[in-house]
MARFI-546494 format. One record per residue: x, y, z of N, C-alpha, C in turn; residue number from 1; residue in one letter. Coordinates in pm, 1 decimal. Each point is the difference from the previous one (the first is absolute). Layout:
<recs>
n.xx=X | n.yy=Y | n.zz=Z | ca.xx=X | ca.yy=Y | ca.zz=Z | c.xx=X | c.yy=Y | c.zz=Z | i=NUM | aa=A
...
</recs>
This chain:
<recs>
n.xx=82.9 | n.yy=-118.2 | n.zz=0.0 | ca.xx=-82.9 | ca.yy=118.2 | ca.zz=0.0 | c.xx=87.0 | c.yy=124.1 | c.zz=0.0 | i=1 | aa=M
n.xx=-44.6 | n.yy=95.0 | n.zz=-70.4 | ca.xx=70.8 | ca.yy=128.6 | ca.zz=1.2 | c.xx=-71.4 | c.yy=94.0 | c.zz=95.2 | i=2 | aa=T
n.xx=64.4 | n.yy=111.7 | n.zz=25.7 | ca.xx=-57.9 | ca.yy=95.9 | ca.zz=94.3 | c.xx=-131.4 | c.yy=58.4 | c.zz=-50.3 | i=3 | aa=D
n.xx=-20.4 | n.yy=5.0 | n.zz=-129.2 | ca.xx=-122.4 | ca.yy=55.3 | ca.zz=-55.2 | c.xx=-120.2 | c.yy=-91.3 | c.zz=17.5 | i=4 | aa=G
n.xx=21.5 | n.yy=-129.6 | n.zz=28.3 | ca.xx=-110.0 | ca.yy=-95.5 | ca.zz=12.9 | c.xx=-55.9 | c.yy=-8.3 | c.zz=141.6 | i=5 | aa=E
n.xx=72.4 | n.yy=54.2 | n.zz=96.8 | ca.xx=-46.8 | ca.yy=-6.5 | ca.zz=139.2 | c.xx=-111.9 | c.yy=100.0 | c.zz=22.2 | i=6 | aa=N
n.xx=-95.2 | n.yy=-40.1 | n.zz=81.9 | ca.xx=-113.5 | ca.yy=86.4 | ca.zz=27.2 | c.xx=-41.0 | c.yy=-15.8 | c.zz=145.7 | i=7 | aa=R
n.xx=-23.8 | n.yy=108.8 | n.zz=68.0 | ca.xx=-40.9 | ca.yy=-2.2 | ca.zz=139.5 | c.xx=-149.6 | c.yy=25.1 | c.zz=5.5 | i=8 | aa=V
n.xx=-70.2 | n.yy=-88.3 | n.zz=68.9 | ca.xx=-144.2 | ca.yy=13.9 | ca.zz=13.9 | c.xx=-26.8 | c.yy=56.4 | c.zz=138.6 | i=9 | aa=V
n.xx=-73.8 | n.yy=108.1 | n.zz=6.1 | ca.xx=-29.9 | ca.yy=64.0 | ca.zz=126.4 | c.xx=-107.4 | c.yy=-80.0 | c.zz=73.8 | i=10 | aa=K
n.xx=22.2 | n.yy=-22.2 | n.zz=127.8 | ca.xx=-94.6 | ca.yy=-71.8 | ca.zz=83.8 | c.xx=-105.0 | c.yy=97.5 | c.zz=52.3 | i=11 | aa=F
n.xx=-124.7 | n.yy=-30.5 | n.zz=-28.7 | ca.xx=-109.4 | ca.yy=82.4 | ca.zz=50.6 | c.xx=-86.6 | c.yy=-86.8 | c.zz=89.8 | i=12 | aa=R
n.xx=4.6 | n.yy=21.4 | n.zz=131.3 | ca.xx=-79.8 | ca.yy=-84.0 | ca.zz=90.5 | c.xx=-148.4 | c.yy=27.3 | c.zz=-16.3 | i=13 | aa=P
n.xx=-77.5 | n.yy=-104.5 | n.zz=15.9 | ca.xx=-145.2 | ca.yy=13.9 | ca.zz=-4.3 | c.xx=-46.5 | c.yy=44.8 | c.zz=137.8 | i=14 | aa=R
n.xx=-73.7 | n.yy=104.3 | n.zz=3.7 | ca.xx=-51.5 | ca.yy=47.0 | ca.zz=128.0 | c.xx=-151.2 | c.yy=13.1 | c.zz=-10.2 | i=15 | aa=T
n.xx=-65.0 | n.yy=-47.6 | n.zz=101.8 | ca.xx=-144.4 | ca.yy=12.2 | ca.zz=8.8 | c.xx=-31.7 | c.yy=90.8 | c.zz=118.0 | i=16 | aa=L
n.xx=-108.3 | n.yy=69.7 | n.zz=-9.6 | ca.xx=-40.7 | ca.yy=83.6 | ca.zz=111.3 | c.xx=-26.5 | c.yy=-87.2 | c.zz=122.3 | i=17 | aa=A
n.xx=-61.0 | n.yy=-116.3 | n.zz=-20.4 | ca.xx=-23.0 | ca.yy=-97.0 | ca.zz=107.3 | c.xx=-9.1 | c.yy=-139.3 | c.zz=-63.1 | i=18 | aa=R
n.xx=46.5 | n.yy=-102.8 | n.zz=71.0 | ca.xx=-6.5 | ca.yy=-134.9 | ca.zz=-55.4 | c.xx=-144.4 | c.yy=-48.0 | c.zz=-6.5 | i=19 | aa=P
n.xx=-30.5 | n.yy=-92.6 | n.zz=-89.9 | ca.xx=-137.6 | ca.yy=-49.7 | ca.zz=-9.9 | c.xx=-39.5 | c.yy=-73.4 | c.zz=126.6 | i=20 | aa=P
n.xx=-119.0 | n.yy=27.0 | n.zz=47.5 | ca.xx=-50.2 | ca.yy=-63.1 | ca.zz=121.8 | c.xx=-82.5 | c.yy=-122.4 | c.zz=-36.2 | i=21 | aa=A
n.xx=7.7 | n.yy=-107.2 | n.zz=79.8 | ca.xx=-81.9 | ca.yy=-117.5 | ca.zz=-27.8 | c.xx=-146.2 | c.yy=29.2 | c.zz=33.7 | i=22 | aa=P
n.xx=-88.1 | n.yy=-56.0 | n.zz=-79.6 | ca.xx=-143.6 | ca.yy=14.6 | ca.zz=24.7 | c.xx=-62.7 | c.yy=-137.6 | c.zz=4.3 | i=23 | aa=V
n.xx=-106.1 | n.yy=-14.0 | n.zz=77.0 | ca.xx=-67.5 | ca.yy=-129.3 | ca.zz=11.7 | c.xx=-92.8 | c.yy=-20.1 | c.zz=-118.1 | i=24 | aa=A
n.xx=-2.0 | n.yy=-121.7 | n.zz=-49.2 | ca.xx=-89.0 | ca.yy=-36.2 | ca.zz=-109.4 | c.xx=-136.2 | c.yy=-35.2 | c.zz=60.4 | i=25 | aa=N
n.xx=-107.1 | n.yy=40.6 | n.zz=-63.1 | ca.xx=-132.9 | ca.yy=-22.9 | ca.zz=55.0 | c.xx=-39.3 | c.yy=-147.0 | c.zz=-3.4 | i=26 | aa=E
n.xx=45.2 | n.yy=-75.9 | n.zz=-97.8 | ca.xx=-44.1 | ca.yy=-138.6 | ca.zz=-17.5 | c.xx=66.7 | c.yy=-95.9 | c.zz=98.0 | i=27 | aa=N
n.xx=125.3 | n.yy=22.8 | n.zz=33.1 | ca.xx=73.4 | ca.yy=-90.9 | ca.zz=87.8 | c.xx=69.2 | c.yy=79.0 | c.zz=108.5 | i=28 | aa=T
n.xx=67.0 | n.yy=-71.0 | n.zz=86.8 | ca.xx=76.8 | ca.yy=64.9 | ca.zz=106.1 | c.xx=141.8 | c.yy=31.9 | c.zz=-44.7 | i=29 | aa=N
n.xx=28.2 | n.yy=-15.1 | n.zz=-126.6 | ca.xx=133.6 | ca.yy=23.7 | ca.zz=-52.8 | c.xx=27.1 | c.yy=149.1 | c.zz=-9.2 | i=30 | aa=N
n.xx=128.0 | n.yy=32.4 | n.zz=-6.5 | ca.xx=42.3 | ca.yy=139.1 | ca.zz=-11.7 | c.xx=67.4 | c.yy=15.8 | c.zz=-134.5 | i=31 | aa=V
n.xx=-34.7 | n.yy=105.6 | n.zz=-73.0 | ca.xx=60.1 | ca.yy=27.0 | ca.zz=-129.7 | c.xx=56.7 | c.yy=140.8 | c.zz=2.1 | i=32 | aa=A
n.xx=100.3 | n.yy=25.0 | n.zz=-80.6 | ca.xx=58.0 | ca.yy=133.7 | ca.zz=-11.6 | c.xx=-83.5 | c.yy=83.1 | c.zz=-95.6 | i=33 | aa=H
n.xx=0.5 | n.yy=129.9 | n.zz=26.2 | ca.xx=-73.7 | ca.yy=92.0 | ca.zz=-85.9 | c.xx=59.0 | c.yy=-6.3 | c.zz=-139.3 | i=34 | aa=V
n.xx=-84.1 | n.yy=-11.2 | n.zz=-98.4 | ca.xx=46.1 | ca.yy=0.4 | ca.zz=-137.7 | c.xx=34.7 | c.yy=-136.4 | c.zz=-54.8 | i=35 | aa=G
n.xx=0.5 | n.yy=-103.3 | n.zz=83.1 | ca.xx=35.4 | ca.yy=-132.0 | ca.zz=-52.0 | c.xx=-117.4 | c.yy=-62.6 | c.zz=-74.4 | i=36 | aa=S
n.xx=-122.5 | n.yy=32.1 | n.zz=40.3 | ca.xx=-115.7 | ca.yy=-49.3 | ca.zz=-71.7 | c.xx=-44.5 | c.yy=-139.1 | c.zz=38.7 | i=37 | aa=G
n.xx=78.6 | n.yy=-74.9 | n.zz=77.0 | ca.xx=-42.5 | ca.yy=-133.0 | ca.zz=40.1 | c.xx=43.0 | c.yy=-28.0 | c.zz=143.5 | i=38 | aa=K
n.xx=-67.8 | n.yy=-93.0 | n.zz=61.5 | ca.xx=26.0 | ca.yy=-32.5 | ca.zz=139.7 | c.xx=113.1 | c.yy=-101.6 | c.zz=10.0 | i=39 | aa=A
n.xx=67.0 | n.yy=3.0 | n.zz=113.6 | ca.xx=104.7 | ca.yy=-98.4 | ca.zz=27.1 | c.xx=-65.7 | c.yy=-135.2 | c.zz=25.9 | i=40 | aa=A
n.xx=65.5 | n.yy=-110.4 | n.zz=-32.5 | ca.xx=-61.0 | ca.yy=-131.8 | ca.zz=21.0 | c.xx=-16.3 | c.yy=-29.9 | c.zz=149.3 | i=41 | aa=P
n.xx=-99.5 | n.yy=-82.1 | n.zz=29.4 | ca.xx=-28.1 | ca.yy=-39.0 | ca.zz=137.4 | c.xx=102.8 | c.yy=-103.6 | c.zz=44.3 | i=42 | aa=D
n.xx=66.6 | n.yy=24.3 | n.zz=112.4 | ca.xx=105.5 | ca.yy=-88.9 | ca.zz=47.5 | c.xx=-47.4 | c.yy=-91.7 | c.zz=111.9 | i=43 | aa=L
n.xx=-127.3 | n.yy=0.7 | n.zz=30.8 | ca.xx=-51.0 | ca.yy=-83.1 | ca.zz=109.4 | c.xx=12.9 | c.yy=-148.9 | c.zz=-30.4 | i=44 | aa=S
n.xx=9.2 | n.yy=-37.3 | n.zz=-124.9 | ca.xx=13.7 | ca.yy=-141.2 | ca.zz=-35.0 | c.xx=135.5 | c.yy=-56.4 | c.zz=42.5 | i=45 | aa=Q
n.xx=97.8 | n.yy=85.8 | n.zz=28.2 | ca.xx=132.7 | ca.yy=-45.5 | ca.zz=39.6 | c.xx=19.1 | c.yy=0.3 | c.zz=151.0 | i=46 | aa=Y
n.xx=-98.8 | n.yy=42.7 | n.zz=76.5 | ca.xx=12.0 | ca.yy=3.2 | ca.zz=144.8 | c.xx=-1.8 | c.yy=-140.7 | c.zz=55.5 | i=47 | aa=E
n.xx=74.9 | n.yy=-18.5 | n.zz=110.4 | ca.xx=3.9 | ca.yy=-128.8 | ca.zz=66.9 | c.xx=-77.6 | c.yy=9.5 | c.zz=130.3 | i=48 | aa=R
n.xx=-58.8 | n.yy=-108.8 | n.zz=38.0 | ca.xx=-74.5 | ca.yy=-4.5 | ca.zz=125.3 | c.xx=95.6 | c.yy=-9.2 | c.zz=118.6 | i=49 | aa=G
n.xx=-57.2 | n.yy=-9.9 | n.zz=118.1 | ca.xx=81.8 | ca.yy=-12.9 | ca.zz=120.5 | c.xx=79.9 | c.yy=-129.7 | c.zz=-5.5 | i=50 | aa=R
n.xx=119.4 | n.yy=6.2 | n.zz=53.4 | ca.xx=89.2 | ca.yy=-115.6 | ca.zz=-2.3 | c.xx=-28.7 | c.yy=-87.7 | c.zz=122.2 | i=51 | aa=E
n.xx=-7.4 | n.yy=-129.5 | n.zz=-22.2 | ca.xx=-24.1 | ca.yy=-91.6 | ca.zz=111.6 | c.xx=129.8 | c.yy=-20.6 | c.zz=77.3 | i=52 | aa=S
n.xx=-10.4 | n.yy=-40.0 | n.zz=127.7 | ca.xx=121.0 | ca.yy=-24.3 | ca.zz=80.0 | c.xx=89.6 | c.yy=-108.8 | c.zz=-59.1 | i=53 | aa=P
n.xx=-60.3 | n.yy=-99.1 | n.zz=-65.7 | ca.xx=80.4 | ca.yy=-106.2 | ca.zz=-60.8 | c.xx=84.4 | c.yy=54.1 | c.zz=-114.9 | i=54 | aa=E
n.xx=-58.5 | n.yy=86.5 | n.zz=-81.5 | ca.xx=76.5 | ca.yy=59.9 | ca.zz=-110.0 | c.xx=112.5 | c.yy=86.8 | c.zz=53.8 | i=55 | aa=E
n.xx=-26.3 | n.yy=75.4 | n.zz=104.6 | ca.xx=102.6 | ca.yy=85.3 | ca.zz=60.7 | c.xx=114.1 | c.yy=-85.3 | c.zz=54.6 | i=56 | aa=Y
n.xx=-34.4 | n.yy=-108.3 | n.zz=69.0 | ca.xx=102.0 | ca.yy=-89.0 | ca.zz=56.3 | c.xx=84.5 | c.yy=-61.8 | c.zz=-110.9 | i=57 | aa=R
n.xx=-64.7 | n.yy=-45.5 | n.zz=-106.3 | ca.xx=72.4 | ca.yy=-59.9 | ca.zz=-112.5 | c.xx=94.0 | c.yy=101.8 | c.zz=-64.4 | i=58 | aa=H
n.xx=-47.8 | n.yy=122.4 | n.zz=-14.2 | ca.xx=83.9 | ca.yy=104.2 | ca.zz=-61.0 | c.xx=121.1 | c.yy=31.8 | c.zz=88.4 | i=59 | aa=R
n.xx=-19.8 | n.yy=5.5 | n.zz=131.9 | ca.xx=111.2 | ca.yy=28.1 | ca.zz=91.2 | c.xx=101.3 | c.yy=-114.3 | c.zz=-0.9 | i=60 | aa=M
n.xx=-47.1 | n.yy=-123.1 | n.zz=-6.7 | ca.xx=92.0 | ca.yy=-114.8 | ca.zz=-6.7 | c.xx=80.9 | c.yy=6.8 | c.zz=-129.5 | i=61 | aa=I
n.xx=-64.7 | n.yy=35.0 | n.zz=-109.2 | ca.xx=71.7 | ca.yy=13.3 | ca.zz=-127.2 | c.xx=102.1 | c.yy=112.7 | c.zz=6.4 | i=62 | aa=A
n.xx=-33.5 | n.yy=109.8 | n.zz=66.0 | ca.xx=95.2 | ca.yy=110.4 | ca.zz=14.6 | c.xx=120.7 | c.yy=-41.5 | c.zz=83.5 | i=63 | aa=N
n.xx=-23.5 | n.yy=-71.9 | n.zz=109.5 | ca.xx=110.7 | ca.yy=-47.1 | ca.zz=84.2 | c.xx=87.4 | c.yy=-97.4 | c.zz=-78.0 | i=64 | aa=V
n.xx=-61.0 | n.yy=-88.9 | n.zz=-75.0 | ca.xx=77.7 | ca.yy=-95.2 | ca.zz=-80.5 | c.xx=84.3 | c.yy=73.6 | c.zz=-104.2 | i=65 | aa=A
n.xx=-54.7 | n.yy=103.8 | n.zz=-60.2 | ca.xx=76.1 | ca.yy=77.3 | ca.zz=-98.6 | c.xx=116.3 | c.yy=72.6 | c.zz=65.3 | i=66 | aa=A
n.xx=-20.2 | n.yy=53.2 | n.zz=119.7 | ca.xx=108.8 | ca.yy=69.3 | ca.zz=70.8 | c.xx=108.9 | c.yy=-98.4 | c.zz=39.3 | i=67 | aa=I
n.xx=-38.7 | n.yy=-117.9 | n.zz=49.3 | ca.xx=99.8 | ca.yy=-101.6 | ca.zz=37.6 | c.xx=78.2 | c.yy=-45.0 | c.zz=-123.3 | i=68 | aa=V
n.xx=-67.7 | n.yy=-22.0 | n.zz=-110.6 | ca.xx=66.8 | ca.yy=-40.9 | ca.zz=-123.0 | c.xx=97.3 | c.yy=107.7 | c.zz=-47.8 | i=69 | aa=F
n.xx=-41.4 | n.yy=125.1 | n.zz=5.5 | ca.xx=86.9 | ca.yy=110.5 | ca.zz=-42.0 | c.xx=120.9 | c.yy=11.5 | c.zz=91.4 | i=70 | aa=T
n.xx=-20.2 | n.yy=-14.6 | n.zz=131.1 | ca.xx=111.1 | ca.yy=7.1 | ca.zz=94.3 | c.xx=98.2 | c.yy=-115.7 | c.zz=-23.2 | i=71 | aa=A
n.xx=-53.3 | n.yy=-120.2 | n.zz=-24.4 | ca.xx=87.1 | ca.yy=-114.6 | ca.zz=-26.4 | c.xx=79.4 | c.yy=20.2 | c.zz=-128.7 | i=72 | aa=A
n.xx=-64.5 | n.yy=49.9 | n.zz=-102.8 | ca.xx=69.2 | ca.yy=25.9 | ca.zz=-126.3 | c.xx=109.3 | c.yy=104.8 | c.zz=17.7 | i=73 | aa=L
n.xx=-28.3 | n.yy=103.5 | n.zz=77.8 | ca.xx=99.7 | ca.yy=103.4 | ca.zz=26.7 | c.xx=117.4 | c.yy=-57.4 | c.zz=78.3 | i=74 | aa=T
n.xx=-28.8 | n.yy=-81.2 | n.zz=102.2 | ca.xx=106.7 | ca.yy=-61.9 | ca.zz=79.3 | c.xx=87.8 | c.yy=-92.1 | c.zz=-84.0 | i=75 | aa=G
n.xx=-62.2 | n.yy=-79.6 | n.zz=-84.4 | ca.xx=76.1 | ca.yy=-89.7 | ca.zz=-87.3 | c.xx=85.4 | c.yy=80.2 | c.zz=-97.1 | i=76 | aa=I
n.xx=-53.5 | n.yy=106.7 | n.zz=-51.8 | ca.xx=77.2 | ca.yy=85.3 | ca.zz=-91.6 | c.xx=120.4 | c.yy=62.2 | c.zz=67.0 | i=77 | aa=G
n.xx=-17.2 | n.yy=48.2 | n.zz=123.3 | ca.xx=112.8 | ca.yy=59.0 | ca.zz=73.7 | c.xx=103.6 | c.yy=-106.7 | c.zz=30.6 | i=78 | aa=I
n.xx=-45.0 | n.yy=-119.0 | n.zz=45.7 | ca.xx=94.3 | ca.yy=-108.4 | ca.zz=28.5 | c.xx=78.0 | c.yy=-38.2 | c.zz=-125.9 | i=79 | aa=W
n.xx=-69.0 | n.yy=-9.3 | n.zz=-113.3 | ca.xx=65.8 | ca.yy=-36.5 | ca.zz=-125.1 | c.xx=102.3 | c.yy=105.3 | c.zz=-41.6 | i=80 | aa=L
n.xx=-34.0 | n.yy=125.6 | n.zz=14.4 | ca.xx=93.2 | ca.yy=107.2 | ca.zz=-35.9 | c.xx=123.5 | c.yy=-3.5 | c.zz=89.5 | i=81 | aa=A
n.xx=-19.3 | n.yy=-23.2 | n.zz=129.1 | ca.xx=115.0 | ca.yy=-6.1 | ca.zz=92.7 | c.xx=87.7 | c.yy=-121.1 | c.zz=-31.3 | i=82 | aa=M
n.xx=-61.8 | n.yy=-113.9 | n.zz=-30.5 | ca.xx=76.2 | ca.yy=-120.5 | ca.zz=-32.3 | c.xx=80.3 | c.yy=19.2 | c.zz=-129.1 | i=83 | aa=T
n.xx=-61.4 | n.yy=60.0 | n.zz=-100.6 | ca.xx=71.9 | ca.yy=24.8 | ca.zz=-125.1 | c.xx=115.4 | c.yy=98.1 | c.zz=19.9 | i=84 | aa=L
n.xx=-19.5 | n.yy=101.0 | n.zz=82.8 | ca.xx=108.2 | ca.yy=95.0 | ca.zz=27.7 | c.xx=115.0 | c.yy=-69.3 | c.zz=73.4 | i=85 | aa=A
n.xx=-33.3 | n.yy=-87.6 | n.zz=94.2 | ca.xx=104.2 | ca.yy=-74.2 | ca.zz=73.1 | c.xx=75.2 | c.yy=-93.3 | c.zz=-94.0 | i=86 | aa=D
n.xx=-69.8 | n.yy=-69.3 | n.zz=-88.4 | ca.xx=66.4 | ca.yy=-87.9 | ca.zz=-96.5 | c.xx=88.7 | c.yy=79.4 | c.zz=-96.1 | i=87 | aa=L
n.xx=-47.4 | n.yy=117.9 | n.zz=-40.9 | ca.xx=80.8 | ca.yy=83.1 | ca.zz=-88.8 | c.xx=128.1 | c.yy=45.0 | c.zz=69.2 | i=88 | aa=R
n.xx=-10.4 | n.yy=37.5 | n.zz=128.1 | ca.xx=120.0 | ca.yy=41.5 | ca.zz=74.0 | c.xx=98.1 | c.yy=-115.9 | c.zz=16.2 | i=89 | aa=N
n.xx=-52.1 | n.yy=-119.0 | n.zz=28.5 | ca.xx=86.8 | ca.yy=-117.5 | ca.zz=12.8 | c.xx=65.4 | c.yy=-32.8 | c.zz=-133.7 | i=90 | aa=T
n.xx=-74.3 | n.yy=8.8 | n.zz=-108.5 | ca.xx=55.3 | ca.yy=-28.2 | ca.zz=-132.1 | c.xx=106.5 | c.yy=103.5 | c.zz=-36.6 | i=91 | aa=Q
n.xx=-23.9 | n.yy=126.0 | n.zz=30.0 | ca.xx=101.1 | ca.yy=102.6 | ca.zz=-25.9 | c.xx=127.0 | c.yy=-26.7 | c.zz=78.3 | i=92 | aa=D
n.xx=-15.0 | n.yy=-44.5 | n.zz=125.3 | ca.xx=115.5 | ca.yy=-29.7 | ca.zz=84.1 | c.xx=81.8 | c.yy=-114.8 | c.zz=-59.5 | i=93 | aa=C
n.xx=-67.6 | n.yy=-106.6 | n.zz=-44.0 | ca.xx=69.1 | ca.yy=-116.1 | ca.zz=-57.5 | c.xx=68.1 | c.yy=37.9 | c.zz=-130.9 | i=94 | aa=V
n.xx=-67.5 | n.yy=79.6 | n.zz=-83.6 | ca.xx=57.4 | ca.yy=38.2 | ca.zz=-128.6 | c.xx=121.1 | c.yy=92.6 | c.zz=15.1 | i=95 | aa=L
n.xx=11.2 | n.yy=67.7 | n.zz=114.9 | ca.xx=119.3 | ca.yy=83.0 | ca.zz=24.8 | c.xx=118.1 | c.yy=-84.2 | c.zz=45.9 | i=96 | aa=M
n.xx=-23.5 | n.yy=-128.7 | n.zz=24.1 | ca.xx=109.4 | ca.yy=-88.8 | ca.zz=38.5 | c.xx=19.5 | c.yy=-11.4 | c.zz=150.0 | i=97 | aa=G
n.xx=-88.1 | n.yy=52.3 | n.zz=76.7 | ca.xx=13.3 | ca.yy=-9.4 | ca.zz=144.9 | c.xx=-42.7 | c.yy=-138.1 | c.zz=46.6 | i=98 | aa=R
n.xx=52.5 | n.yy=-41.1 | n.zz=114.5 | ca.xx=-31.1 | ca.yy=-133.2 | ca.zz=50.8 | c.xx=-87.6 | c.yy=4.0 | c.zz=124.9 | i=99 | aa=R
n.xx=-20.8 | n.yy=115.1 | n.zz=56.8 | ca.xx=-77.1 | ca.yy=9.7 | ca.zz=124.1 | c.xx=-140.5 | c.yy=55.2 | c.zz=-26.1 | i=100 | aa=D
n.xx=-65.3 | n.yy=-52.9 | n.zz=-98.5 | ca.xx=-130.3 | ca.yy=52.9 | ca.zz=-41.4 | c.xx=-117.3 | c.yy=-63.0 | c.zz=74.0 | i=101 | aa=C
n.xx=20.4 | n.yy=-114.0 | n.zz=63.3 | ca.xx=-109.5 | ca.yy=-68.1 | ca.zz=69.0 | c.xx=-37.8 | c.yy=76.5 | c.zz=126.0 | i=102 | aa=A
n.xx=-127.4 | n.yy=1.3 | n.zz=28.7 | ca.xx=-47.4 | ca.yy=64.6 | ca.zz=121.9 | c.xx=22.9 | c.yy=-92.8 | c.zz=118.1 | i=103 | aa=H
n.xx=55.2 | n.yy=53.0 | n.zz=105.6 | ca.xx=25.3 | ca.yy=-78.0 | ca.zz=120.6 | c.xx=-99.4 | c.yy=44.8 | c.zz=105.2 | i=104 | aa=I
n.xx=-74.1 | n.yy=-93.0 | n.zz=51.5 | ca.xx=-98.0 | ca.yy=30.6 | ca.zz=103.2 | c.xx=72.7 | c.yy=14.5 | c.zz=132.4 | i=105 | aa=S
n.xx=-17.9 | n.yy=110.8 | n.zz=65.2 | ca.xx=68.0 | ca.yy=26.3 | ca.zz=127.0 | c.xx=-98.6 | c.yy=-18.4 | c.zz=114.5 | i=106 | aa=A
n.xx=-31.4 | n.yy=-124.7 | n.zz=28.8 | ca.xx=-89.8 | ca.yy=-29.5 | ca.zz=110.8 | c.xx=81.9 | c.yy=-23.4 | c.zz=125.1 | i=107 | aa=Q
n.xx=-58.2 | n.yy=33.4 | n.zz=111.9 | ca.xx=70.1 | ca.yy=-19.2 | ca.zz=127.3 | c.xx=9.6 | c.yy=-148.9 | c.zz=30.8 | i=108 | aa=A
n.xx=117.7 | n.yy=-45.0 | n.zz=37.0 | ca.xx=22.7 | ca.yy=-140.4 | ca.zz=32.6 | c.xx=1.0 | c.yy=-11.4 | c.zz=151.4 | i=109 | aa=V
n.xx=-81.2 | n.yy=-88.1 | n.zz=53.8 | ca.xx=-4.8 | ca.yy=-20.2 | ca.zz=144.7 | c.xx=104.6 | c.yy=-104.5 | c.zz=36.1 | i=110 | aa=H
n.xx=103.2 | n.yy=43.3 | n.zz=70.5 | ca.xx=107.7 | ca.yy=-91.1 | ca.zz=36.5 | c.xx=-43.2 | c.yy=-100.8 | c.zz=105.1 | i=111 | aa=L
n.xx=-99.0 | n.yy=33.7 | n.zz=77.3 | ca.xx=-45.8 | ca.yy=-89.5 | ca.zz=107.3 | c.xx=-58.6 | c.yy=-128.3 | c.zz=-60.9 | i=112 | aa=A
n.xx=-43.4 | n.yy=5.4 | n.zz=-118.4 | ca.xx=-59.3 | ca.yy=-115.8 | ca.zz=-64.3 | c.xx=106.5 | c.yy=-106.4 | c.zz=-31.5 | i=113 | aa=R
n.xx=125.6 | n.yy=41.3 | n.zz=-20.3 | ca.xx=104.8 | ca.yy=-94.0 | ca.zz=-37.3 | c.xx=72.1 | c.yy=-59.7 | c.zz=120.5 | i=114 | aa=Y
n.xx=-24.1 | n.yy=45.7 | n.zz=118.5 | ca.xx=71.0 | ca.yy=-53.1 | ca.zz=117.8 | c.xx=-87.0 | c.yy=-84.4 | c.zz=86.3 | i=115 | aa=F
</recs>
């Protein structure tokens, strides 16, 4: 593009003296905007009745199971990441030619057990 092809379009905001107010339709309990000419659809067909205690209990059990599953997956992922990092460090140590790469467990030894 050359400089002669560029064009700036001025932004002119739309301003109304006041926004359209909703009005009630005489035939139904629906609300329509002024000027739309038709009523909004009735949404009562999508309403749900009261929930029974059994449904609530089942939903809570499913929520707890989902939380436990997510926590277990997160724990396994963290354990796997730590194990892979430890293996990578051990492999790097061996590839550098070092001989003291094995982890030594420093547990307390009870001498009274041997006497």
